[in-house]
C-alpha positions in Angstrom: -4.7 49.0 -13.5 -7.9 49.8 -13.8 -9.4 53.1 -15.3 -10.7 55.8 -13.5 -14.0 56.2 -13.5 -16.5 59.3 -12.9 -20.0 59.5 -12.4 -22.3 60.6 -15.1 -25.9 61.4 -13.9 -28.8 61.3 -16.4 -32.1 63.7 -16.3 -34.9 63.3 -16.2 -34.7 59.6 -15.3 -32.0 60.7 -12.4 -29.7 57.5 -13.4 -26.2 57.6 -12.6 -23.8 55.2 -14.4 -20.1 55.1 -14.1 -18.1 56.1 -17.2 -14.5 55.6 -18.0 -12.4 58.6 -18.0 -12.0 59.9 -21.6 -14.6 58.3 -22.4 -17.6 60.5 -24.1 -21.1 60.8 -22.6 -22.6 58.5 -25.3 -20.8 56.1 -24.5 -21.3 56.0 -21.2 -25.3 55.7 -22.0 -24.8 53.2 -24.5 -22.7 51.0 -22.3 -25.3 51.3 -19.8 -28.9 51.3 -21.6 -29.6 54.9 -20.9 -31.4 56.1 -24.1 -29.8 58.4 -25.9 -30.4 58.9 -29.8 -27.5 59.0 -31.7 -28.5 58.7 -35.5 -25.1 59.7 -37.0 -23.3 57.0 -34.8 -21.6 59.4 -32.3 -19.2 61.1 -35.1 -20.6 64.8 -34.8 -22.9 64.1 -37.9 -26.2 65.1 -36.2 -27.5 66.9 -33.1 -29.7 63.7 -31.8 -27.2 63.1 -28.8 -27.9 66.8 -27.6 -27.7 67.0 -23.8 -27.8 70.0 -21.3 -24.5 69.9 -18.5 -26.4 70.8 -15.5 -23.7 70.2 -13.4 -19.8 69.9 -14.3 -20.0 71.9 -17.5 -16.4 74.1 -16.4 -14.5 70.5 -16.6 -15.3 70.1 -20.1 -13.2 70.7 -23.2 -14.4 73.8 -25.0 -16.7 72.4 -28.2 -15.1 72.4 -31.6 -16.8 74.8 -34.4 -18.2 71.6 -36.1 -20.1 70.8 -32.8 -21.4 74.2 -32.5 -22.3 74.0 -35.9 -24.4 70.9 -35.1 -26.0 72.2 -32.2 -27.2 75.1 -34.1 -30.0 72.6 -35.0 -30.7 71.2 -31.6 -34.3 72.0 -30.0 -34.1 73.3 -26.5 -30.7 74.9 -26.9 -29.2 76.3 -23.7 -25.7 78.0 -22.9 -24.6 74.6 -21.2 -25.7 72.5 -24.4 -23.0 69.9 -25.9 -23.2 66.6 -28.0 -22.9 63.5 -26.0 -20.6 62.2 -28.8 -18.1 65.0 -28.2 -17.9 65.2 -24.4 -15.2 63.4 -22.9 -15.6 62.6 -19.7 -13.1 64.0 -17.0 -14.8 64.7 -14.0 -18.3 64.1 -12.5 -21.6 65.0 -14.5 -25.0 65.8 -14.3 -26.5 66.0 -18.0 -30.2 66.7 -19.1 -31.6 64.6 -22.1 -33.8 66.9 -23.7 -37.6 66.2 -24.4 -36.8 65.9 -28.0 -34.4 66.1 -30.6 -34.3 66.8 -34.4 -32.8 64.2 -36.5 -30.8 65.9 -39.0 -28.1 64.1 -40.4 -25.2 66.0 -42.0 -23.9 63.9 -44.8 -20.5 65.5 -45.5 -17.1 64.9 -44.2 -17.1 63.9 -40.5 
């Protein structure tokens, strides 16, 4: 039996991809060639994979304290901002990739 998949639409490109349940938004972007920065390698050590969740925010698990600390460094921060590496997909989502990010990699414990 194959894993369940959900649709994740990336704005502003309006590109929709299938992402396996439980995989991150960043995993989905990378698997389908969607440009989403990830300076720390997707370990919640920077804010370069910052996305703004436009649809489906209520389906997400709450952000960890570490993720919220990293988001403090993200430009264009919105109430529905999340890190793509930390958002596990469990429903269809629409996420916007902001026009710029800030590459402040934390080199502490991940």
